[in-house]
Backbone bond lengths (Angstrom), bond angles and torsions (degrees), N, CA, C in turn:
res aa  C-N    CA-C-N  psi(-1)  N-CA   C-N-CA  omega(-1)  CA-C   N-CA-C  phi
1 M - - - 1.441 - - 1.532 108.20 -
2 L 1.296 116.84 137.28 1.457 122.82 176.03 1.521 108.30 -84.66
3 K 1.323 116.32 127.24 1.460 120.99 179.79 1.517 108.83 -102.81
4 L 1.311 117.36 117.83 1.453 122.38 -179.50 1.516 110.96 -90.80
5 D 1.329 115.33 135.18 1.458 121.31 172.97 1.516 106.43 -99.97
6 L 1.312 117.70 102.20 1.454 122.36 -174.61 1.525 113.53 -83.55
7 T 1.324 117.42 0.57 1.463 119.19 -178.06 1.525 112.04 -77.46
8 N 1.337 117.35 -36.85 1.468 122.01 -178.62 1.521 112.96 48.16
9 K 1.342 116.74 43.75 1.457 121.36 178.35 1.523 109.51 -90.56
10 P 1.346 117.85 144.70 1.458 120.01 172.21 1.527 110.19 -59.64
11 A 1.314 115.75 152.37 1.465 120.63 179.77 1.526 109.66 -139.84
12 W 1.331 115.05 150.39 1.457 120.83 178.18 1.523 109.38 -80.80
13 L 1.321 115.47 136.65 1.462 122.10 176.03 1.517 107.79 -118.92
14 D 1.344 116.17 121.15 1.461 122.05 178.15 1.520 108.36 -83.51
15 L 1.338 116.89 117.29 1.459 121.40 179.92 1.526 112.41 -94.57
16 G 1.322 116.65 -3.77 1.458 120.66 -177.47 1.519 110.87 93.72
17 Y 1.334 115.86 170.44 1.465 122.81 177.89 1.525 112.27 57.98
18 G 1.335 116.99 28.69 1.451 121.45 178.89 1.519 114.71 78.12
19 V 1.330 116.96 10.24 1.461 121.40 -178.74 1.517 109.69 -105.97
20 R 1.314 115.72 131.27 1.464 120.72 171.59 1.513 108.41 -137.18
21 V 1.346 114.83 149.09 1.463 121.54 -175.75 1.525 108.92 -127.27
22 L 1.327 116.17 133.60 1.456 121.46 174.47 1.517 107.61 -86.87
23 L 1.333 115.72 117.28 1.467 121.50 -174.33 1.516 111.13 -119.13
24 G 1.322 114.65 140.53 1.452 119.97 171.37 1.522 108.47 -69.79
25 P 1.327 117.97 160.23 1.459 120.70 -179.38 1.528 111.09 -64.04
26 L 1.313 115.83 147.44 1.461 121.55 -179.16 1.525 108.36 -81.21
27 T 1.320 115.56 87.72 1.461 122.50 -177.46 1.529 110.01 -98.70
28 T 1.307 116.02 172.06 1.460 121.21 175.17 1.521 110.07 -58.95
29 A 1.314 117.27 -43.11 1.468 120.91 179.31 1.528 110.99 -60.23
30 M 1.324 116.96 -38.81 1.465 121.43 179.11 1.531 110.42 -65.55
31 M 1.331 116.63 -42.32 1.464 120.66 179.44 1.530 110.73 -66.31
32 V 1.321 117.55 -42.15 1.463 121.38 179.75 1.533 109.90 -63.68
33 A 1.323 116.81 -42.56 1.466 120.51 178.63 1.528 110.83 -61.81
34 A 1.325 117.01 -41.72 1.464 120.20 179.26 1.524 110.97 -66.79
35 R 1.318 117.62 -42.17 1.466 120.87 179.57 1.521 112.15 -64.35
36 N 1.335 117.00 -28.75 1.459 121.35 179.92 1.523 113.16 -95.64
37 D 1.328 117.16 8.29 1.454 121.94 177.29 1.533 108.81 -60.58
38 P 1.334 118.45 138.32 1.467 120.44 -179.33 1.531 113.75 -55.05
39 A 1.324 117.99 -34.84 1.468 120.61 179.35 1.530 111.03 -65.93
40 I 1.308 117.46 -34.38 1.468 121.47 178.14 1.522 109.69 -74.30
41 M 1.306 116.81 -43.77 1.461 121.23 -178.89 1.529 111.71 -63.36
42 A 1.335 117.19 -27.37 1.468 121.47 -177.89 1.530 113.16 -84.10
43 L 1.331 117.74 -8.35 1.466 119.40 -178.94 1.527 110.71 -67.92
44 P 1.327 117.59 133.40 1.465 119.78 174.94 1.529 110.51 -65.62
45 E 1.326 116.27 155.24 1.469 120.54 -178.59 1.517 113.09 -60.83
46 D 1.322 117.60 -29.24 1.463 120.56 -176.74 1.526 112.93 -91.97
47 T 1.338 117.39 18.83 1.457 121.14 178.17 1.528 109.43 -63.68
48 P 1.334 117.55 130.43 1.473 119.84 178.15 1.533 111.41 -59.29
49 D 1.336 115.87 150.73 1.464 121.62 -177.94 1.529 112.31 -55.23
50 E 1.334 116.56 -41.00 1.468 120.31 -177.80 1.527 110.75 -62.46
51 E 1.328 116.29 -41.73 1.460 121.28 -179.85 1.521 111.22 -67.76
52 S 1.319 116.90 -43.06 1.464 119.34 -179.80 1.522 111.17 -69.50
53 A 1.337 118.11 -32.60 1.471 120.42 176.61 1.520 110.94 -64.62
54 L 1.325 116.59 -41.30 1.462 120.08 177.88 1.528 110.55 -65.83
55 A 1.322 117.27 -44.68 1.462 120.87 179.67 1.528 110.86 -61.67
56 F 1.346 116.79 -40.60 1.458 120.10 179.69 1.529 111.14 -67.81
57 A 1.332 116.92 -42.05 1.467 120.01 178.44 1.522 110.73 -60.74
58 K 1.332 116.80 -41.50 1.462 120.17 178.63 1.529 110.58 -64.81
59 A 1.321 117.16 -43.10 1.466 120.45 178.34 1.523 110.76 -61.78
60 L 1.312 116.36 -42.15 1.460 120.67 179.06 1.525 110.65 -64.67
61 A 1.321 116.94 -43.59 1.465 120.59 178.95 1.527 110.96 -62.48
62 R 1.320 116.94 -41.20 1.471 119.76 178.85 1.528 111.59 -61.39
63 N 1.317 117.04 -31.23 1.467 121.36 179.28 1.521 112.80 -85.06
64 A 1.327 117.14 -30.19 1.465 120.79 -171.14 1.522 114.66 -97.48
65 A 1.340 118.13 -29.91 1.470 121.02 -172.89 1.525 111.60 -71.96
66 L 1.315 114.64 127.45 1.462 121.21 -179.56 1.532 111.54 -108.77
67 D 1.323 116.28 -30.81 1.463 121.51 -177.42 1.518 107.67 -163.69
68 W 1.327 117.03 170.43 1.464 120.83 174.18 1.509 111.09 -156.53
69 D 1.307 114.72 164.84 1.468 123.88 175.48 1.514 107.41 -129.94
70 G 1.327 115.38 148.73 1.459 120.11 172.86 1.514 115.01 83.19
71 V 1.331 118.19 19.32 1.463 121.66 -179.91 1.527 108.53 -121.29
72 G 1.327 114.62 127.75 1.460 119.93 178.97 1.506 111.45 -140.34
73 D 1.337 116.05 173.38 1.455 120.97 178.87 1.533 109.97 -82.96
74 A 1.313 117.04 -171.95 1.464 122.09 -176.46 1.527 112.51 -60.71
75 E 1.329 117.49 -27.04 1.468 121.37 178.73 1.530 112.48 -90.34
76 G 1.321 117.38 -1.39 1.455 121.11 179.78 1.513 113.93 88.90
77 K 1.328 117.65 6.93 1.458 121.71 178.04 1.524 109.00 -78.61
78 V 1.337 116.84 130.61 1.465 122.23 -179.96 1.524 109.57 -59.02
79 I 1.327 115.54 134.25 1.463 120.34 178.97 1.522 109.69 -118.61
80 P 1.325 116.73 151.25 1.468 119.75 178.88 1.533 110.85 -77.95
81 V 1.308 115.38 161.73 1.467 121.47 175.46 1.525 108.12 -64.53
82 S 1.318 115.88 132.66 1.462 121.49 175.46 1.523 107.67 -149.40
83 P 1.329 118.15 158.84 1.467 119.59 179.03 1.532 112.73 -56.62
84 E 1.332 116.84 -42.53 1.461 120.45 -179.45 1.529 111.46 -65.86
85 A 1.324 116.44 -41.08 1.463 120.31 -179.83 1.527 110.77 -68.67
86 L 1.316 118.03 -37.85 1.468 120.97 176.98 1.529 110.80 -63.67
87 D 1.333 116.68 -42.33 1.462 120.04 177.52 1.526 110.44 -60.40
88 A 1.335 116.56 -44.59 1.466 120.78 179.52 1.530 110.89 -64.20
89 L 1.324 116.84 -38.91 1.461 121.01 179.30 1.527 110.57 -61.41
90 L 1.332 116.96 -43.11 1.463 120.26 -178.39 1.528 112.95 -78.60
91 D 1.320 117.43 -5.52 1.463 120.36 171.92 1.526 111.10 -78.37
92 I 1.319 117.13 -8.63 1.469 122.04 176.60 1.522 106.95 -90.20
93 W 1.328 115.88 113.12 1.467 122.55 -170.10 1.522 115.25 -48.41
94 P 1.351 120.45 -54.00 1.476 118.51 -176.70 1.532 112.91 -62.91
95 L 1.327 117.19 -32.26 1.460 119.90 179.32 1.521 110.50 -73.11
96 F 1.329 116.75 -38.95 1.465 121.04 175.06 1.526 110.11 -60.86
97 E 1.328 117.28 -46.48 1.470 121.18 -179.78 1.520 111.67 -60.16
98 A 1.326 116.81 -42.77 1.466 120.39 178.79 1.528 110.42 -63.83
99 F 1.322 117.13 -42.05 1.466 121.06 178.95 1.529 110.18 -63.45
100 Q 1.337 116.55 -45.81 1.464 120.98 179.48 1.526 111.28 -60.82
101 T 1.314 116.05 -47.83 1.463 121.50 -174.74 1.527 112.67 -71.56
102 D 1.327 116.06 -45.80 1.462 119.70 -170.55 1.529 114.77 -93.83
103 Y 1.315 117.71 -12.81 1.464 119.07 178.63 1.530 111.06 -119.40
104 V 1.314 116.24 -60.68 1.464 119.85 -175.22 1.525 111.23 -64.80
105 A 1.319 117.51 -53.95 1.465 120.71 -176.25 1.523 112.05 -63.49
106 K 1.320 117.53 -40.57 1.464 119.37 179.68 1.525 111.23 -64.97
107 G 1.300 116.89 -29.25 1.452 119.66 177.88 1.511 113.16 -77.69
108 L 1.319 116.21 -25.73 1.456 120.32 -176.35 1.517 113.91 -94.58
109 V 1.308 116.29 -29.34 1.456 120.21 -174.70 1.522 109.90 -103.90
110 L 1.303 114.79 126.37 1.459 119.53 179.08 1.524 110.75 -104.87
111 D 1.325 115.41 32.49 1.453 121.06 -176.16 1.532 112.55 -55.43
112 Q 1.334 116.18 -40.72 1.461 119.15 -178.64 1.529 111.38 -63.87
113 E 1.303 115.93 -24.85 1.456 120.18 -178.94 1.523 112.41 -96.26
114 K 1.344 116.59 3.18 1.471 122.91 179.23 1.519 112.06 65.62
115 N 1.316 117.41 33.66 1.452 120.76 179.72 1.523 112.53 -109.01
116 D 1.327 118.17 8.38 1.453 118.37 -173.36 1.516 114.08 -86.88
117 S 1.331 118.70 -25.07 1.459 120.01 179.72 1.522 109.29 -162.06
118 A 1.306 113.76 164.23 1.458 119.14 177.72 1.526 109.27 -72.23
119 P 1.315 117.91 151.73 1.456 120.01 178.77 1.529 111.58 -64.53
120 S 1.326 115.70 150.73 1.455 119.80 175.09 1.524 108.58 -76.96
121 L 1.318 116.08 178.37 1.461 119.30 -178.76 1.520 112.49 -60.45
122 T 1.326 116.58 -26.69 1.457 119.13 179.15 1.529 112.32 -86.75
123 G 1.339 116.08 -1.07 1.456 119.63 177.11 1.505 114.69 94.44
124 S 1.333 118.98 -0.54 1.453 121.72 -178.53 1.523 110.76 -106.37
125 P 1.349 118.26 129.58 1.462 119.62 177.75 1.525 112.12 -74.92
126 A 1.322 118.68 -10.03 1.454 121.32 -177.83 1.520 112.32 -62.73
127 A 1.325 118.09 -29.25 1.454 121.05 -177.76 1.520 112.33 -75.54
128 A 1.312 117.90 -18.87 1.455 121.24 -178.32 1.519 109.13 -86.36
129 G 1.314 117.36 98.95 1.460 121.71 -177.29 1.511 112.38 -82.67
130 N 1.311 115.88 162.59 1.460 122.10 177.45 1.518 107.98 -85.82
131 I 1.319 117.76 118.57 1.456 121.33 -179.51 1.520 111.75 -108.44
132 A 1.312 118.37 3.13 1.460 121.69 -174.83 1.520 112.57 -60.13
133 R 1.313 119.39 -35.56 1.454 122.11 -177.70 1.529 111.44 -107.88
134 A 1.321 117.50 22.40 1.456 120.60 -176.02 1.521 112.44 -68.47
135 A 1.305 118.69 -35.20 1.459 121.08 -177.59 1.521 110.06 -77.96
136 S 1.325 115.61 130.78 1.455 119.42 176.79 1.522 108.28 -74.87
137 P 1.353 117.60 160.02 1.455 119.48 179.67 1.532 112.59 -56.14
138 A 1.327 117.33 -31.88 1.462 120.08 -179.32 1.522 112.03 -70.59
139 R 1.331 118.23 -21.95 1.460 121.78 -176.29 1.518 112.70 -99.60
140 R 1.321 118.21 -0.91 1.458 120.88 179.93 1.523 110.09 -76.45
141 A 1.298 116.52 155.97 1.465 121.38 178.78 1.524 109.81 -61.98
142 R 1.323 116.23 137.35 1.458 120.70 -179.09 1.516 111.98 -80.74
143 K 1.336 117.00 -29.27 1.456 120.94 178.23 1.525 108.16 -146.41
144 P 1.333 117.22 159.88 1.466 119.61 -178.08 1.536 111.20 -62.26
145 A 1.309 115.84 150.54 1.465 121.43 177.73 1.523 109.13 -70.37
146 K 1.330 115.43 151.52 1.465 121.02 177.46 1.521 109.11 -74.65
147 P 1.333 117.20 147.71 1.471 119.24 178.32 1.526 110.43 -64.98
148 A 1.310 116.63 154.79 1.472 122.02 178.42 1.522 109.55 -66.51
149 R 1.319 115.23 148.09 1.461 120.43 177.69 1.515 109.74 -69.22
150 K 1.321 114.68 143.21 1.464 119.52 176.67 1.518 108.22 -86.85
151 S 1.325 116.06 137.65 1.467 118.37 -179.10 1.499 112.26 -99.97
């Protein structure tokens, strides 16, 4: 059963290292806004997955972040949330990983609700692995396949 949280209240996310960010709920509107972010729209089609994941996380953070604690400039002076500061924050690997894991992934994966895949023959969804990203960039098709011949 899918459990809906109808409150849609912002929540604090602890990214570690004394940094926490107040984020709006990851709604459909939030995802659409991030996907239509100019930085995402400007990415070339052949952008590597890692680069596009970082760009998407930054776009999502720019749309979702309302406030933060534990972030300052080079002199240690507290700075306000801004698009540039959010981008710089997510350039720090452990903070990016925490944001991806605890905000983005939790919003996208409904594994806890058993909505991520059909059950296996034994009745457990655990056996059904995610194969969507199995192919490495080197093994992906270089150009689209030709259409089938008409008979």
